[in-house]
C-alpha positions as a printed Julia matrix, in Angstrom:
219×3 Matrix{Float64}:
   0.96   -3.19  -24.56
   3.57   -1.33  -22.57
   3.04    1.88  -24.52
  -0.65    1.88  -23.6
  -0.17    1.61  -19.85
   1.96    4.04  -17.88
   2.42    4.53  -14.15
   3.56    7.79  -12.6
   4.98    6.8    -9.24
   7.53    7.26   -6.52
   9.69    4.33   -5.44
   9.23    5.02   -1.73
   5.44    5.34   -1.82
   3.4     2.33   -0.67
   0.45    3.73   -2.63
   2.47    3.82   -5.83
   3.86    0.33   -5.27
   0.33   -1.06   -4.92
  -0.41   -0.22   -8.52
   2.75   -1.9    -9.76
   2.0    -5.0    -7.69
  -1.48   -5.3    -9.2
  -0.16   -4.91  -12.74
   2.6    -7.46  -12.11
   0.17   -9.97  -10.62
  -2.03   -9.62  -13.7
   0.89   -9.82  -16.09
   0.19   -6.4   -17.62
   3.16   -4.65  -19.21
   3.6    -0.99  -18.34
   5.98    1.93  -18.55
   7.06    3.43  -15.25
   7.91    7.11  -14.72
   9.64    8.0   -11.47
   8.49   11.28   -9.9
  10.64   13.61   -7.83
   7.82   14.32   -5.4
   9.76   16.38   -2.92
  11.67   18.69   -5.26
  10.45   18.74   -8.84
   7.07   17.27   -9.81
   6.89   16.6   -13.52
   4.64   18.37  -15.98
   3.01   15.0   -16.64
   2.0    14.62  -13.0
   0.67   18.17  -12.78
  -1.25   17.64  -16.01
  -2.79   14.29  -15.17
  -3.44   14.78  -11.45
  -3.99   18.53  -11.14
  -6.25   18.19   -8.09
  -3.93   16.38   -5.66
  -0.62   16.52   -7.58
   0.28   13.15   -6.03
   1.23    9.67   -7.17
   0.17    7.18   -8.22
  -1.41    8.0   -11.54
  -2.27    5.29  -14.04
  -2.48    6.25  -17.72
  -4.39    3.82  -19.89
  -4.58    4.8   -23.56
  -3.74    8.32  -22.42
  -6.63    8.5   -19.94
  -5.57    9.21  -16.34
  -6.85    7.55  -13.18
  -5.68    8.76   -9.76
  -5.88    7.42   -6.17
  -4.48    3.96   -5.51
  -7.69    2.22   -4.4
  -9.55    3.55   -7.44
  -6.7     2.46   -9.71
  -6.65   -1.06   -8.25
 -10.36   -1.5    -8.97
  -9.89   -0.12  -12.47
  -7.07   -2.58  -13.15
  -9.21   -5.44  -11.92
 -12.15   -4.35  -14.1
 -10.08   -3.88  -17.28
  -8.05   -7.08  -17.05
 -10.75   -9.33  -15.6
  -9.33  -12.61  -16.82
  -5.81  -11.99  -15.52
  -5.66  -13.03  -11.87
  -8.79  -11.56  -10.18
  -7.87   -9.2    -7.35
 -11.3    -8.46   -5.9
 -13.68  -11.26   -4.92
 -16.46  -12.09   -7.36
 -19.29  -12.21   -4.79
 -20.77   -8.74   -4.1
 -20.72   -9.19   -0.32
 -17.08  -10.28   -0.32
 -16.2    -7.39   -2.64
 -17.86   -4.96   -0.25
 -15.92   -6.43    2.68
 -12.65   -6.15    0.76
 -13.37   -2.47    0.04
 -14.18   -1.91    3.7
 -10.91   -3.41    4.97
  -8.83   -1.65    2.35
 -10.26    1.72    3.37
  -9.86    0.74    7.03
  -6.13    0.18    6.49
  -5.66    3.57    4.87
  -7.89    5.54    7.23
  -7.25    3.86   10.56
  -3.84    2.21   10.37
  -1.9     4.49    8.03
  -3.58    7.58    9.43
  -2.65    6.71   13.01
   0.93    5.69   12.17
   1.59    8.91   10.26
   0.07   10.88   13.15
   2.35    9.07   15.61
   5.4     9.83   13.46
   4.55   13.51   13.34
   3.78   14.04   17.02
   5.39   13.81   20.45
   4.45   13.05   24.05
   0.81   12.32   24.82
  -0.27   12.95   21.24
   2.13   10.28   20.01
   1.0     7.79   22.66
  -2.62    8.38   21.71
  -1.86    7.85   18.02
   0.11    4.67   18.77
  -2.82    3.33   20.76
  -5.17    4.13   17.85
  -2.85    2.25   15.51
  -2.71   -0.76   17.85
  -6.5    -0.89   18.1
  -6.78   -0.85   14.31
  -4.13   -3.56   13.97
  -5.98   -5.68   16.53
  -9.06   -5.6    14.3
  -6.94   -6.72   11.34
  -5.31   -9.42   13.47
  -8.73  -10.92   14.15
  -9.78  -10.62   10.52
  -6.69  -12.28    9.07
  -7.18  -15.21   11.47
 -10.36  -16.08    9.55
  -8.79  -16.02    6.12
  -6.22  -18.81    5.72
  -3.18  -16.58    6.25
  -4.11  -14.09    3.51
  -6.95  -11.58    3.39
  -7.65  -12.85   -0.12
  -8.12  -16.41    1.18
  -5.8   -18.79   -0.63
  -4.48  -16.17   -3.07
  -3.18  -12.64   -2.7
  -6.04  -10.2    -3.21
  -7.13   -6.58   -2.93
  -6.7    -6.2     0.83
  -3.32   -7.95    0.78
  -2.07   -5.54   -1.89
  -3.33   -2.54    0.08
  -1.88   -4.04    3.26
   1.67   -4.01    1.92
   1.9    -0.62    3.64
   1.8    -2.57    6.92
   4.23   -5.28    5.85
   6.71   -3.01    4.1
   6.45    0.42    5.68
   5.41    0.13    9.35
   8.74   -1.53   10.3
  10.51    1.47    8.75
   8.33    3.88   10.72
   9.14    1.95   13.88
  12.87    2.21   13.27
  12.79    5.87   12.27
  10.56    7.19   15.02
  11.37    4.88   17.91
   8.03    3.25   18.63
   6.93   -0.37   18.29
   3.66   -1.68   16.94
   4.09   -5.05   15.23
   5.47   -7.78   17.45
   5.1   -11.55   17.2
   3.67  -11.6    20.74
   0.9    -9.1    20.04
   0.19   -9.74   16.37
   1.35  -13.26   15.42
  -1.09  -13.57   12.5
  -0.16  -10.21   11.02
   3.55  -10.97   11.37
   3.1   -14.3     9.58
   1.02  -12.61    6.88
   3.61   -9.81    6.5
   6.42  -12.33    6.09
   4.43  -14.18    3.46
   3.9   -10.98    1.49
   7.44   -9.62    1.56
   8.81  -13.04    0.55
   6.39  -13.47   -2.36
   8.31  -13.62   -5.64
   6.5   -10.65   -7.24
   6.29   -8.55   -4.1
   9.97   -9.14   -3.5
  10.7    -7.52   -6.87
   8.55   -4.43   -6.22
   8.75   -3.6    -2.52
  11.88   -1.65   -1.57
  14.01   -3.02    1.28
  13.45   -1.54    4.72
  16.82    0.21    4.89
  15.97    2.18    1.71
  12.58    3.22    3.09
  14.23    4.26    6.36
  16.79    6.37    4.48
  14.02    8.0     2.45
  12.03    8.83    5.57
  15.06   10.28    7.33
  15.9    12.46    4.34
  12.4    13.76    3.72
  11.0    13.91    7.26
  14.11   15.8     8.39
  14.8    13.25   11.14
């Protein structure tokens, strides 16, 4: 029921959008509460995520769960019959967890570092991001165009940060990472994600992400 599931999120956050994508894929109704992260965090957010004070937060029957990767696994465990997100085999589940964490730690970490630096530090961060993307390029080549195989899965949902947000970083900060020449498989995968009927409803358009970045990164 919608009143039993709430999401505290921010429209421009890839981590927040992951949670909504998972709920939509599973057909779970939810209430959404938009947070003003940069100016006025709500009492609900401060109450239910007092440690990090960040989105997303999932409330299920009033019980809070924080951190997007943790929330995605929780959603998959609670609504097992509705479109499995994680693989059933333990080894494949472990691999999915590995690649999801790899995206957040290696790709997102390096891209954010590149955005916030200049000169040699930026070039070093861009190179780190490229190396991480190269590993993903090789991995996606094995998986029938999606990390989840034939269906969108855990790593694909986590990877929407690449498909939806890296192009905005490139435009805002004047560097280039994803090109069809260097990463043809990732480009094809990204296009498939952003054009998916559910993802298309949830992911904000690039120009809105760019505007958000410019406003809040003081570009």
